[in-house]
HTML snippet that shows the backbone in 3Dmol.js (N, CA, C, O; Angstrom):
<script src="https://3Dmol.org/build/3Dmol-min.js"></script>
<div id="view" style="width:600px;height:400px;position:relative"></div>
<script>
const pdb = `
ATOM      1  N   MET A   1      23.540 -52.007  32.234  1.00  0.00           N
ATOM      2  CA  MET A   1      23.401 -51.153  31.078  1.00  0.00           C
ATOM      3  C   MET A   1      24.763 -50.524  30.785  1.00  0.00           C
ATOM      4  O   MET A   1      25.430 -50.019  31.687  1.00  0.00           O
ATOM      5  N   GLU A   2      25.159 -50.561  29.536  1.00  0.00           N
ATOM      6  CA  GLU A   2      26.431 -49.980  29.098  1.00  0.00           C
ATOM      7  C   GLU A   2      26.328 -48.454  29.137  1.00  0.00           C
ATOM      8  O   GLU A   2      25.284 -47.888  28.812  1.00  0.00           O
ATOM      9  N   THR A   3      27.417 -47.795  29.538  1.00  0.00           N
ATOM     10  CA  THR A   3      27.459 -46.339  29.593  1.00  0.00           C
ATOM     11  C   THR A   3      28.495 -45.815  28.609  1.00  0.00           C
ATOM     12  O   THR A   3      29.658 -46.215  28.644  1.00  0.00           O
ATOM     13  N   LEU A   4      28.062 -44.918  27.734  1.00  0.00           N
ATOM     14  CA  LEU A   4      28.964 -44.246  26.800  1.00  0.00           C
ATOM     15  C   LEU A   4      29.172 -42.830  27.307  1.00  0.00           C
ATOM     16  O   LEU A   4      28.210 -42.118  27.594  1.00  0.00           O
ATOM     17  N   LYS A   5      30.433 -42.421  27.417  1.00  0.00           N
ATOM     18  CA  LYS A   5      30.747 -41.066  27.856  1.00  0.00           C
ATOM     19  C   LYS A   5      31.161 -40.251  26.631  1.00  0.00           C
ATOM     20  O   LYS A   5      32.082 -40.620  25.903  1.00  0.00           O
ATOM     21  N   VAL A   6      30.469 -39.151  26.425  1.00  0.00           N
ATOM     22  CA  VAL A   6      30.685 -38.310  25.255  1.00  0.00           C
ATOM     23  C   VAL A   6      31.372 -37.028  25.691  1.00  0.00           C
ATOM     24  O   VAL A   6      30.984 -36.418  26.687  1.00  0.00           O
ATOM     25  N   SER A   7      32.394 -36.618  24.947  1.00  0.00           N
ATOM     26  CA  SER A   7      33.075 -35.350  25.215  1.00  0.00           C
ATOM     27  C   SER A   7      32.752 -34.373  24.096  1.00  0.00           C
ATOM     28  O   SER A   7      32.126 -34.734  23.099  1.00  0.00           O
ATOM     29  N   GLY A   8      33.177 -33.160  24.271  1.00  0.00           N
ATOM     30  CA  GLY A   8      32.970 -32.140  23.248  1.00  0.00           C
ATOM     31  C   GLY A   8      33.738 -32.423  21.975  1.00  0.00           C
ATOM     32  O   GLY A   8      33.423 -31.865  20.924  1.00  0.00           O
ATOM     33  N   LYS A   9      34.752 -33.289  22.054  1.00  0.00           N
ATOM     34  CA  LYS A   9      35.561 -33.632  20.885  1.00  0.00           C
ATOM     35  C   LYS A   9      35.169 -34.977  20.277  1.00  0.00           C
ATOM     36  O   LYS A   9      35.780 -35.416  19.303  1.00  0.00           O
ATOM     37  N   SER A  10      34.161 -35.632  20.839  1.00  0.00           N
ATOM     38  CA  SER A  10      33.700 -36.918  20.302  1.00  0.00           C
ATOM     39  C   SER A  10      33.121 -36.720  18.901  1.00  0.00           C
ATOM     40  O   SER A  10      32.480 -35.710  18.612  1.00  0.00           O
ATOM     41  N   ARG A  11      33.364 -37.707  18.043  1.00  0.00           N
ATOM     42  CA  ARG A  11      32.805 -37.669  16.690  1.00  0.00           C
ATOM     43  C   ARG A  11      31.392 -38.254  16.728  1.00  0.00           C
ATOM     44  O   ARG A  11      31.222 -39.423  17.076  1.00  0.00           O
ATOM     45  N   PRO A  12      30.381 -37.461  16.378  1.00  0.00           N
ATOM     46  CA  PRO A  12      28.994 -37.941  16.462  1.00  0.00           C
ATOM     47  C   PRO A  12      28.747 -39.237  15.688  1.00  0.00           C
ATOM     48  O   PRO A  12      27.994 -40.093  16.152  1.00  0.00           O
ATOM     49  N   ASN A  13      29.368 -39.395  14.519  1.00  0.00           N
ATOM     50  CA  ASN A  13      29.151 -40.618  13.737  1.00  0.00           C
ATOM     51  C   ASN A  13      29.681 -41.845  14.471  1.00  0.00           C
ATOM     52  O   ASN A  13      29.049 -42.901  14.444  1.00  0.00           O
ATOM     53  N   ALA A  14      30.820 -41.720  15.118  1.00  0.00           N
ATOM     54  CA  ALA A  14      31.395 -42.843  15.867  1.00  0.00           C
ATOM     55  C   ALA A  14      30.530 -43.191  17.079  1.00  0.00           C
ATOM     56  O   ALA A  14      30.283 -44.365  17.355  1.00  0.00           O
ATOM     57  N   VAL A  15      30.076 -42.175  17.792  1.00  0.00           N
ATOM     58  CA  VAL A  15      29.209 -42.405  18.956  1.00  0.00           C
ATOM     59  C   VAL A  15      27.887 -43.016  18.488  1.00  0.00           C
ATOM     60  O   VAL A  15      27.356 -43.918  19.135  1.00  0.00           O
ATOM     61  N   ALA A  16      27.363 -42.529  17.375  1.00  0.00           N
ATOM     62  CA  ALA A  16      26.110 -43.058  16.834  1.00  0.00           C
ATOM     63  C   ALA A  16      26.245 -44.541  16.493  1.00  0.00           C
ATOM     64  O   ALA A  16      25.330 -45.324  16.748  1.00  0.00           O
ATOM     65  N   GLY A  17      27.369 -44.923  15.925  1.00  0.00           N
ATOM     66  CA  GLY A  17      27.598 -46.332  15.611  1.00  0.00           C
ATOM     67  C   GLY A  17      27.599 -47.186  16.859  1.00  0.00           C
ATOM     68  O   GLY A  17      27.053 -48.290  16.859  1.00  0.00           O
ATOM     69  N   ALA A  18      28.210 -46.687  17.928  1.00  0.00           N
ATOM     70  CA  ALA A  18      28.242 -47.418  19.196  1.00  0.00           C
ATOM     71  C   ALA A  18      26.836 -47.511  19.797  1.00  0.00           C
ATOM     72  O   ALA A  18      26.446 -48.562  20.305  1.00  0.00           O
ATOM     73  N   ILE A  19      26.087 -46.427  19.741  1.00  0.00           N
ATOM     74  CA  ILE A  19      24.715 -46.432  20.256  1.00  0.00           C
ATOM     75  C   ILE A  19      23.877 -47.448  19.487  1.00  0.00           C
ATOM     76  O   ILE A  19      23.176 -48.262  20.088  1.00  0.00           O
ATOM     77  N   ALA A  20      23.950 -47.401  18.158  1.00  0.00           N
ATOM     78  CA  ALA A  20      23.161 -48.316  17.328  1.00  0.00           C
ATOM     79  C   ALA A  20      23.531 -49.768  17.615  1.00  0.00           C
ATOM     80  O   ALA A  20      22.650 -50.621  17.723  1.00  0.00           O
ATOM     81  N   ALA A  21      24.808 -50.052  17.736  1.00  0.00           N
ATOM     82  CA  ALA A  21      25.257 -51.423  18.002  1.00  0.00           C
ATOM     83  C   ALA A  21      24.727 -51.917  19.350  1.00  0.00           C
ATOM     84  O   ALA A  21      24.268 -53.054  19.457  1.00  0.00           O
ATOM     85  N   LEU A  22      24.789 -51.071  20.370  1.00  0.00           N
ATOM     86  CA  LEU A  22      24.295 -51.476  21.690  1.00  0.00           C
ATOM     87  C   LEU A  22      22.778 -51.629  21.716  1.00  0.00           C
ATOM     88  O   LEU A  22      22.255 -52.493  22.420  1.00  0.00           O
ATOM     89  N   LEU A  23      22.070 -50.800  20.957  1.00  0.00           N
ATOM     90  CA  LEU A  23      20.614 -50.957  20.897  1.00  0.00           C
ATOM     91  C   LEU A  23      20.245 -52.263  20.206  1.00  0.00           C
ATOM     92  O   LEU A  23      19.276 -52.918  20.587  1.00  0.00           O
ATOM     93  N   ARG A  24      21.017 -52.639  19.193  1.00  0.00           N
ATOM     94  CA  ARG A  24      20.748 -53.904  18.496  1.00  0.00           C
ATOM     95  C   ARG A  24      21.002 -55.108  19.407  1.00  0.00           C
ATOM     96  O   ARG A  24      20.228 -56.065  19.408  1.00  0.00           O
ATOM     97  N   THR A  25      22.082 -55.053  20.176  1.00  0.00           N
ATOM     98  CA  THR A  25      22.471 -56.223  20.974  1.00  0.00           C
ATOM     99  C   THR A  25      21.850 -56.231  22.363  1.00  0.00           C
ATOM    100  O   THR A  25      21.299 -57.248  22.784  1.00  0.00           O
ATOM    101  N   ALA A  26      21.927 -55.123  23.076  1.00  0.00           N
ATOM    102  CA  ALA A  26      21.457 -55.076  24.460  1.00  0.00           C
ATOM    103  C   ALA A  26      20.069 -54.453  24.606  1.00  0.00           C
ATOM    104  O   ALA A  26      19.383 -54.684  25.602  1.00  0.00           O
ATOM    105  N   GLY A  27      19.657 -53.666  23.613  1.00  0.00           N
ATOM    106  CA  GLY A  27      18.347 -53.032  23.677  1.00  0.00           C
ATOM    107  C   GLY A  27      18.302 -51.735  24.449  1.00  0.00           C
ATOM    108  O   GLY A  27      17.278 -51.053  24.464  1.00  0.00           O
ATOM    109  N   GLU A  28      19.427 -51.381  25.103  1.00  0.00           N
ATOM    110  CA  GLU A  28      19.470 -50.124  25.861  1.00  0.00           C
ATOM    111  C   GLU A  28      20.909 -49.676  26.051  1.00  0.00           C
ATOM    112  O   GLU A  28      21.841 -50.477  25.987  1.00  0.00           O
ATOM    113  N   VAL A  29      21.070 -48.386  26.285  1.00  0.00           N
ATOM    114  CA  VAL A  29      22.386 -47.802  26.523  1.00  0.00           C
ATOM    115  C   VAL A  29      22.185 -46.489  27.273  1.00  0.00           C
ATOM    116  O   VAL A  29      21.147 -45.840  27.142  1.00  0.00           O
ATOM    117  N   GLU A  30      23.181 -46.111  28.052  1.00  0.00           N
ATOM    118  CA  GLU A  30      23.162 -44.814  28.735  1.00  0.00           C
ATOM    119  C   GLU A  30      24.265 -43.964  28.131  1.00  0.00           C
ATOM    120  O   GLU A  30      25.398 -44.418  27.971  1.00  0.00           O
ATOM    121  N   VAL A  31      23.922 -42.724  27.795  1.00  0.00           N
ATOM    122  CA  VAL A  31      24.888 -41.785  27.231  1.00  0.00           C
ATOM    123  C   VAL A  31      25.047 -40.643  28.230  1.00  0.00           C
ATOM    124  O   VAL A  31      24.057 -40.039  28.644  1.00  0.00           O
ATOM    125  N   GLN A  32      26.295 -40.342  28.621  1.00  0.00           N
ATOM    126  CA  GLN A  32      26.562 -39.260  29.573  1.00  0.00           C
ATOM    127  C   GLN A  32      27.404 -38.180  28.912  1.00  0.00           C
ATOM    128  O   GLN A  32      28.317 -38.473  28.142  1.00  0.00           O
ATOM    129  N   ALA A  33      27.085 -36.926  29.223  1.00  0.00           N
ATOM    130  CA  ALA A  33      27.822 -35.796  28.670  1.00  0.00           C
ATOM    131  C   ALA A  33      27.920 -34.698  29.716  1.00  0.00           C
ATOM    132  O   ALA A  33      26.947 -34.394  30.405  1.00  0.00           O
ATOM    133  N   ILE A  34      29.103 -34.106  29.829  1.00  0.00           N
ATOM    134  CA  ILE A  34      29.328 -32.988  30.751  1.00  0.00           C
ATOM    135  C   ILE A  34      29.735 -31.774  29.930  1.00  0.00           C
ATOM    136  O   ILE A  34      30.741 -31.809  29.221  1.00  0.00           O
ATOM    137  N   GLY A  35      28.968 -30.715  30.020  1.00  0.00           N
ATOM    138  CA  GLY A  35      29.271 -29.475  29.314  1.00  0.00           C
ATOM    139  C   GLY A  35      28.470 -29.335  28.038  1.00  0.00           C
ATOM    140  O   GLY A  35      28.016 -30.327  27.467  1.00  0.00           O
ATOM    141  N   PRO A  36      28.296 -28.088  27.586  1.00  0.00           N
ATOM    142  CA  PRO A  36      27.441 -27.829  26.419  1.00  0.00           C
ATOM    143  C   PRO A  36      27.942 -28.475  25.125  1.00  0.00           C
ATOM    144  O   PRO A  36      27.140 -28.971  24.333  1.00  0.00           O
ATOM    145  N   GLU A  37      29.253 -28.474  24.904  1.00  0.00           N
ATOM    146  CA  GLU A  37      29.775 -29.079  23.674  1.00  0.00           C
ATOM    147  C   GLU A  37      29.528 -30.586  23.667  1.00  0.00           C
ATOM    148  O   GLU A  37      29.166 -31.151  22.635  1.00  0.00           O
ATOM    149  N   ALA A  38      29.721 -31.232  24.804  1.00  0.00           N
ATOM    150  CA  ALA A  38      29.506 -32.675  24.904  1.00  0.00           C
ATOM    151  C   ALA A  38      28.030 -33.025  24.724  1.00  0.00           C
ATOM    152  O   ALA A  38      27.698 -34.003  24.053  1.00  0.00           O
ATOM    153  N   VAL A  39      27.147 -32.227  25.323  1.00  0.00           N
ATOM    154  CA  VAL A  39      25.708 -32.474  25.169  1.00  0.00           C
ATOM    155  C   VAL A  39      25.315 -32.303  23.700  1.00  0.00           C
ATOM    156  O   VAL A  39      24.515 -33.081  23.180  1.00  0.00           O
ATOM    157  N   ASN A  40      25.860 -31.311  23.041  1.00  0.00           N
ATOM    158  CA  ASN A  40      25.595 -31.093  21.617  1.00  0.00           C
ATOM    159  C   ASN A  40      26.014 -32.313  20.799  1.00  0.00           C
ATOM    160  O   ASN A  40      25.255 -32.777  19.948  1.00  0.00           O
ATOM    161  N   GLN A  41      27.215 -32.835  21.050  1.00  0.00           N
ATOM    162  CA  GLN A  41      27.696 -34.002  20.310  1.00  0.00           C
ATOM    163  C   GLN A  41      26.828 -35.226  20.608  1.00  0.00           C
ATOM    164  O   GLN A  41      26.567 -36.031  19.714  1.00  0.00           O
ATOM    165  N   ALA A  42      26.384 -35.372  21.844  1.00  0.00           N
ATOM    166  CA  ALA A  42      25.539 -36.507  22.222  1.00  0.00           C
ATOM    167  C   ALA A  42      24.193 -36.454  21.512  1.00  0.00           C
ATOM    168  O   ALA A  42      23.706 -37.475  21.026  1.00  0.00           O
ATOM    169  N   VAL A  43      23.589 -35.271  21.449  1.00  0.00           N
ATOM    170  CA  VAL A  43      22.287 -35.135  20.788  1.00  0.00           C
ATOM    171  C   VAL A  43      22.427 -35.413  19.291  1.00  0.00           C
ATOM    172  O   VAL A  43      21.571 -36.073  18.700  1.00  0.00           O
ATOM    173  N   LYS A  44      23.500 -34.915  18.677  1.00  0.00           N
ATOM    174  CA  LYS A  44      23.728 -35.219  17.260  1.00  0.00           C
ATOM    175  C   LYS A  44      23.901 -36.722  17.058  1.00  0.00           C
ATOM    176  O   LYS A  44      23.369 -37.284  16.101  1.00  0.00           O
ATOM    177  N   ALA A  45      24.638 -37.371  17.949  1.00  0.00           N
ATOM    178  CA  ALA A  45      24.857 -38.816  17.840  1.00  0.00           C
ATOM    179  C   ALA A  45      23.543 -39.582  17.957  1.00  0.00           C
ATOM    180  O   ALA A  45      23.342 -40.563  17.240  1.00  0.00           O
ATOM    181  N   LEU A  46      22.654 -39.161  18.837  1.00  0.00           N
ATOM    182  CA  LEU A  46      21.363 -39.827  18.978  1.00  0.00           C
ATOM    183  C   LEU A  46      20.540 -39.704  17.692  1.00  0.00           C
ATOM    184  O   LEU A  46      19.900 -40.666  17.266  1.00  0.00           O
ATOM    185  N   ALA A  47      20.559 -38.530  17.086  1.00  0.00           N
ATOM    186  CA  ALA A  47      19.822 -38.335  15.834  1.00  0.00           C
ATOM    187  C   ALA A  47      20.405 -39.199  14.712  1.00  0.00           C
ATOM    188  O   ALA A  47      19.663 -39.792  13.929  1.00  0.00           O
ATOM    189  N   ILE A  48      21.714 -39.266  14.640  1.00  0.00           N
ATOM    190  CA  ILE A  48      22.372 -40.087  13.613  1.00  0.00           C
ATOM    191  C   ILE A  48      22.095 -41.568  13.866  1.00  0.00           C
ATOM    192  O   ILE A  48      21.815 -42.313  12.926  1.00  0.00           O
ATOM    193  N   ALA A  49      22.169 -42.003  15.127  1.00  0.00           N
ATOM    194  CA  ALA A  49      21.914 -43.409  15.468  1.00  0.00           C
ATOM    195  C   ALA A  49      20.504 -43.814  15.060  1.00  0.00           C
ATOM    196  O   ALA A  49      20.284 -44.931  14.590  1.00  0.00           O
ATOM    197  N   ARG A  50      19.565 -42.921  15.237  1.00  0.00           N
ATOM    198  CA  ARG A  50      18.181 -43.222  14.838  1.00  0.00           C
ATOM    199  C   ARG A  50      18.121 -43.502  13.346  1.00  0.00           C
ATOM    200  O   ARG A  50      17.418 -44.415  12.911  1.00  0.00           O
ATOM    201  N   GLY A  51      18.848 -42.728  12.566  1.00  0.00           N
ATOM    202  CA  GLY A  51      18.902 -42.968  11.127  1.00  0.00           C
ATOM    203  C   GLY A  51      19.521 -44.312  10.777  1.00  0.00           C
ATOM    204  O   GLY A  51      19.161 -44.923   9.771  1.00  0.00           O
ATOM    205  N   TYR A  52      20.455 -44.777  11.609  1.00  0.00           N
ATOM    206  CA  TYR A  52      21.093 -46.075  11.377  1.00  0.00           C
ATOM    207  C   TYR A  52      20.141 -47.243  11.632  1.00  0.00           C
ATOM    208  O   TYR A  52      20.198 -48.249  10.924  1.00  0.00           O
ATOM    209  N   ILE A  53      19.268 -47.123  12.633  1.00  0.00           N
ATOM    210  CA  ILE A  53      18.453 -48.273  13.031  1.00  0.00           C
ATOM    211  C   ILE A  53      17.045 -48.292  12.437  1.00  0.00           C
ATOM    212  O   ILE A  53      16.412 -49.347  12.409  1.00  0.00           O
ATOM    213  N   ILE A  54      16.545 -47.166  11.967  1.00  0.00           N
ATOM    214  CA  ILE A  54      15.197 -47.114  11.393  1.00  0.00           C
ATOM    215  C   ILE A  54      15.020 -48.120  10.251  1.00  0.00           C
ATOM    216  O   ILE A  54      13.988 -48.790  10.205  1.00  0.00           O
ATOM    217  N   PRO A  55      15.993 -48.259   9.315  1.00  0.00           N
ATOM    218  CA  PRO A  55      15.807 -49.241   8.234  1.00  0.00           C
ATOM    219  C   PRO A  55      15.687 -50.689   8.734  1.00  0.00           C
ATOM    220  O   PRO A  55      15.242 -51.562   7.988  1.00  0.00           O
ATOM    221  N   GLU A  56      16.074 -50.947   9.970  1.00  0.00           N
ATOM    222  CA  GLU A  56      15.995 -52.288  10.555  1.00  0.00           C
ATOM    223  C   GLU A  56      14.726 -52.462  11.400  1.00  0.00           C
ATOM    224  O   GLU A  56      14.639 -53.382  12.212  1.00  0.00           O
ATOM    225  N   ASN A  57      13.745 -51.571  11.202  1.00  0.00           N
ATOM    226  CA  ASN A  57      12.492 -51.570  11.956  1.00  0.00           C
ATOM    227  C   ASN A  57      12.720 -51.411  13.457  1.00  0.00           C
ATOM    228  O   ASN A  57      11.988 -51.977  14.269  1.00  0.00           O
ATOM    229  N   LEU A  58      13.737 -50.639  13.813  1.00  0.00           N
ATOM    230  CA  LEU A  58      13.994 -50.263  15.201  1.00  0.00           C
ATOM    231  C   LEU A  58      13.930 -48.745  15.313  1.00  0.00           C
ATOM    232  O   LEU A  58      14.260 -48.027  14.370  1.00  0.00           O
ATOM    233  N   ASP A  59      13.510 -48.278  16.451  1.00  0.00           N
ATOM    234  CA  ASP A  59      13.543 -46.850  16.743  1.00  0.00           C
ATOM    235  C   ASP A  59      14.120 -46.706  18.139  1.00  0.00           C
ATOM    236  O   ASP A  59      14.350 -47.704  18.823  1.00  0.00           O
ATOM    237  N   LEU A  60      14.353 -45.488  18.563  1.00  0.00           N
ATOM    238  CA  LEU A  60      14.872 -45.286  19.908  1.00  0.00           C
ATOM    239  C   LEU A  60      14.014 -44.301  20.669  1.00  0.00           C
ATOM    240  O   LEU A  60      13.353 -43.432  20.101  1.00  0.00           O
ATOM    241  N   GLN A  61      14.051 -44.473  21.968  1.00  0.00           N
ATOM    242  CA  GLN A  61      13.357 -43.584  22.892  1.00  0.00           C
ATOM    243  C   GLN A  61      14.375 -43.183  23.945  1.00  0.00           C
ATOM    244  O   GLN A  61      15.119 -44.028  24.443  1.00  0.00           O
ATOM    245  N   THR A  62      14.414 -41.897  24.290  1.00  0.00           N
ATOM    246  CA  THR A  62      15.386 -41.454  25.282  1.00  0.00           C
ATOM    247  C   THR A  62      14.717 -40.604  26.356  1.00  0.00           C
ATOM    248  O   THR A  62      13.742 -39.894  26.108  1.00  0.00           O
ATOM    249  N   GLN A  63      15.277 -40.703  27.554  1.00  0.00           N
ATOM    250  CA  GLN A  63      14.829 -39.892  28.684  1.00  0.00           C
ATOM    251  C   GLN A  63      16.048 -39.173  29.240  1.00  0.00           C
ATOM    252  O   GLN A  63      16.908 -39.799  29.861  1.00  0.00           O
ATOM    253  N   PRO A  64      16.131 -37.860  29.021  1.00  0.00           N
ATOM    254  CA  PRO A  64      17.261 -37.110  29.577  1.00  0.00           C
ATOM    255  C   PRO A  64      17.045 -36.804  31.055  1.00  0.00           C
ATOM    256  O   PRO A  64      15.915 -36.625  31.508  1.00  0.00           O
ATOM    257  N   ALA A  65      18.148 -36.748  31.796  1.00  0.00           N
ATOM    258  CA  ALA A  65      18.096 -36.410  33.221  1.00  0.00           C
ATOM    259  C   ALA A  65      19.456 -35.861  33.645  1.00  0.00           C
ATOM    260  O   ALA A  65      20.471 -36.111  32.994  1.00  0.00           O
ATOM    261  N   PHE A  66      19.458 -35.120  34.729  1.00  0.00           N
ATOM    262  CA  PHE A  66      20.715 -34.665  35.310  1.00  0.00           C
ATOM    263  C   PHE A  66      21.195 -35.712  36.306  1.00  0.00           C
ATOM    264  O   PHE A  66      20.391 -36.346  36.990  1.00  0.00           O
ATOM    265  N   VAL A  67      22.503 -35.887  36.382  1.00  0.00           N
ATOM    266  CA  VAL A  67      23.095 -36.836  37.318  1.00  0.00           C
ATOM    267  C   VAL A  67      24.382 -36.231  37.866  1.00  0.00           C
ATOM    268  O   VAL A  67      25.132 -35.583  37.136  1.00  0.00           O
ATOM    269  N   LYS A  68      24.629 -36.446  39.143  1.00  0.00           N
ATOM    270  CA  LYS A  68      25.868 -35.964  39.777  1.00  0.00           C
ATOM    271  C   LYS A  68      26.920 -37.056  39.657  1.00  0.00           C
ATOM    272  O   LYS A  68      26.650 -38.212  39.982  1.00  0.00           O
ATOM    273  N   LEU A  69      28.113 -36.706  39.196  1.00  0.00           N
ATOM    274  CA  LEU A  69      29.215 -37.646  39.054  1.00  0.00           C
ATOM    275  C   LEU A  69      30.404 -37.165  39.868  1.00  0.00           C
ATOM    276  O   LEU A  69      30.635 -35.962  39.994  1.00  0.00           O
ATOM    277  N   ASP A  70      31.158 -38.108  40.419  1.00  0.00           N
ATOM    278  CA  ASP A  70      32.387 -37.783  41.128  1.00  0.00           C
ATOM    279  C   ASP A  70      33.552 -38.052  40.187  1.00  0.00           C
ATOM    280  O   ASP A  70      33.859 -39.203  39.875  1.00  0.00           O
ATOM    281  N   ILE A  71      34.194 -36.985  39.738  1.00  0.00           N
ATOM    282  CA  ILE A  71      35.311 -37.113  38.803  1.00  0.00           C
ATOM    283  C   ILE A  71      36.548 -36.519  39.470  1.00  0.00           C
ATOM    284  O   ILE A  71      36.620 -35.319  39.732  1.00  0.00           O
ATOM    285  N   ALA A  72      37.517 -37.389  39.735  1.00  0.00           N
ATOM    286  CA  ALA A  72      38.767 -36.981  40.390  1.00  0.00           C
ATOM    287  C   ALA A  72      38.502 -36.219  41.692  1.00  0.00           C
ATOM    288  O   ALA A  72      39.155 -35.217  41.984  1.00  0.00           O
ATOM    289  N   GLY A  73      37.533 -36.712  42.464  1.00  0.00           N
ATOM    290  CA  GLY A  73      37.228 -36.101  43.751  1.00  0.00           C
ATOM    291  C   GLY A  73      36.400 -34.834  43.662  1.00  0.00           C
ATOM    292  O   GLY A  73      36.156 -34.182  44.677  1.00  0.00           O
ATOM    293  N   GLU A  74      35.967 -34.479  42.471  1.00  0.00           N
ATOM    294  CA  GLU A  74      35.170 -33.266  42.275  1.00  0.00           C
ATOM    295  C   GLU A  74      33.782 -33.655  41.783  1.00  0.00           C
ATOM    296  O   GLU A  74      33.658 -34.480  40.877  1.00  0.00           O
ATOM    297  N   GLU A  75      32.741 -33.076  42.364  1.00  0.00           N
ATOM    298  CA  GLU A  75      31.382 -33.370  41.942  1.00  0.00           C
ATOM    299  C   GLU A  75      31.042 -32.551  40.701  1.00  0.00           C
ATOM    300  O   GLU A  75      31.182 -31.328  40.694  1.00  0.00           O
ATOM    301  N   ARG A  76      30.595 -33.239  39.654  1.00  0.00           N
ATOM    302  CA  ARG A  76      30.210 -32.582  38.397  1.00  0.00           C
ATOM    303  C   ARG A  76      28.780 -32.996  38.052  1.00  0.00           C
ATOM    304  O   ARG A  76      28.343 -34.092  38.404  1.00  0.00           O
ATOM    305  N   THR A  77      28.073 -32.135  37.378  1.00  0.00           N
ATOM    306  CA  THR A  77      26.730 -32.452  36.907  1.00  0.00           C
ATOM    307  C   THR A  77      26.801 -32.810  35.430  1.00  0.00           C
ATOM    308  O   THR A  77      27.363 -32.071  34.621  1.00  0.00           O
ATOM    309  N   ALA A  78      26.226 -33.942  35.099  1.00  0.00           N
ATOM    310  CA  ALA A  78      26.200 -34.410  33.714  1.00  0.00           C
ATOM    311  C   ALA A  78      24.755 -34.530  33.247  1.00  0.00           C
ATOM    312  O   ALA A  78      23.828 -34.616  34.053  1.00  0.00           O
ATOM    313  N   VAL A  79      24.587 -34.533  31.941  1.00  0.00           N
ATOM    314  CA  VAL A  79      23.294 -34.877  31.361  1.00  0.00           C
ATOM    315  C   VAL A  79      23.383 -36.343  30.969  1.00  0.00           C
ATOM    316  O   VAL A  79      24.305 -36.757  30.266  1.00  0.00           O
ATOM    317  N   LYS A  80      22.413 -37.122  31.435  1.00  0.00           N
ATOM    318  CA  LYS A  80      22.365 -38.550  31.157  1.00  0.00           C
ATOM    319  C   LYS A  80      21.179 -38.799  30.246  1.00  0.00           C
ATOM    320  O   LYS A  80      20.071 -38.332  30.511  1.00  0.00           O
ATOM    321  N   PHE A  81      21.414 -39.535  29.175  1.00  0.00           N
ATOM    322  CA  PHE A  81      20.343 -39.946  28.272  1.00  0.00           C
ATOM    323  C   PHE A  81      20.177 -41.453  28.414  1.00  0.00           C
ATOM    324  O   PHE A  81      21.053 -42.215  28.004  1.00  0.00           O
ATOM    325  N   ALA A  82      19.068 -41.887  28.987  1.00  0.00           N
ATOM    326  CA  ALA A  82      18.748 -43.315  29.052  1.00  0.00           C
ATOM    327  C   ALA A  82      18.043 -43.634  27.732  1.00  0.00           C
ATOM    328  O   ALA A  82      16.972 -43.095  27.452  1.00  0.00           O
ATOM    329  N   VAL A  83      18.638 -44.503  26.928  1.00  0.00           N
ATOM    330  CA  VAL A  83      18.159 -44.778  25.577  1.00  0.00           C
ATOM    331  C   VAL A  83      17.695 -46.228  25.488  1.00  0.00           C
ATOM    332  O   VAL A  83      18.414 -47.143  25.888  1.00  0.00           O
ATOM    333  N   ARG A  84      16.506 -46.427  24.970  1.00  0.00           N
ATOM    334  CA  ARG A  84      15.976 -47.778  24.758  1.00  0.00           C
ATOM    335  C   ARG A  84      15.621 -47.968  23.295  1.00  0.00           C
ATOM    336  O   ARG A  84      15.150 -47.047  22.629  1.00  0.00           O
ATOM    337  N   GLY A  85      15.854 -49.177  22.808  1.00  0.00           N
ATOM    338  CA  GLY A  85      15.451 -49.530  21.462  1.00  0.00           C
ATOM    339  C   GLY A  85      14.009 -50.005  21.459  1.00  0.00           C
ATOM    340  O   GLY A  85      13.576 -50.694  22.383  1.00  0.00           O
ATOM    341  N   ILE A  86      13.266 -49.641  20.427  1.00  0.00           N
ATOM    342  CA  ILE A  86      11.861 -50.012  20.295  1.00  0.00           C
ATOM    343  C   ILE A  86      11.659 -50.658  18.938  1.00  0.00           C
ATOM    344  O   ILE A  86      12.056 -50.100  17.915  1.00  0.00           O
ATOM    345  N   LYS A  87      11.044 -51.833  18.924  1.00  0.00           N
ATOM    346  CA  LYS A  87      10.732 -52.498  17.659  1.00  0.00           C
ATOM    347  C   LYS A  87       9.524 -51.836  17.024  1.00  0.00           C
ATOM    348  O   LYS A  87       8.522 -51.575  17.689  1.00  0.00           O
ATOM    349  N   LEU A  88       9.628 -51.568  15.731  1.00  0.00           N
ATOM    350  CA  LEU A  88       8.517 -51.006  14.990  1.00  0.00           C
ATOM    351  C   LEU A  88       7.703 -52.115  14.343  1.00  0.00           C
ATOM    352  O   LEU A  88       8.223 -53.193  14.054  1.00  0.00           O
ATOM    353  N   ALA A  89       6.441 -51.847  14.120  1.00  0.00           N
ATOM    354  CA  ALA A  89       5.565 -52.878  13.519  1.00  0.00           C
ATOM    355  C   ALA A  89       5.856 -53.052  12.043  1.00  0.00           C
ATOM    356  O   ALA A  89       5.219 -53.872  11.380  1.00  0.00           O
TER     357      ALA A  89
END
`;
const viewer = $3Dmol.createViewer("view");
viewer.addModel(pdb, "pdb");
viewer.setStyle({}, {cartoon: {color: "spectrum"}});
viewer.zoomTo();
viewer.render();
</script>
């Protein structure tokens, strides 16, 4: 599964495009964000991505979870969104 890392400075439209593209091709993607600004940008990107794929009879489902990451030898807690594409009838 492809992992997209979102920062507080990420552009939601750009992240949304990447999410939509991966849902179309792979059917799933993982989005990771550390910190409140990054989580905010990730949630906005998920909402925008849904708007991109709905006209194609696709929707998305996400399961948020906390995950511990080792970044430069330091343990950080991130919010992980496991995202799956769902075909609509």
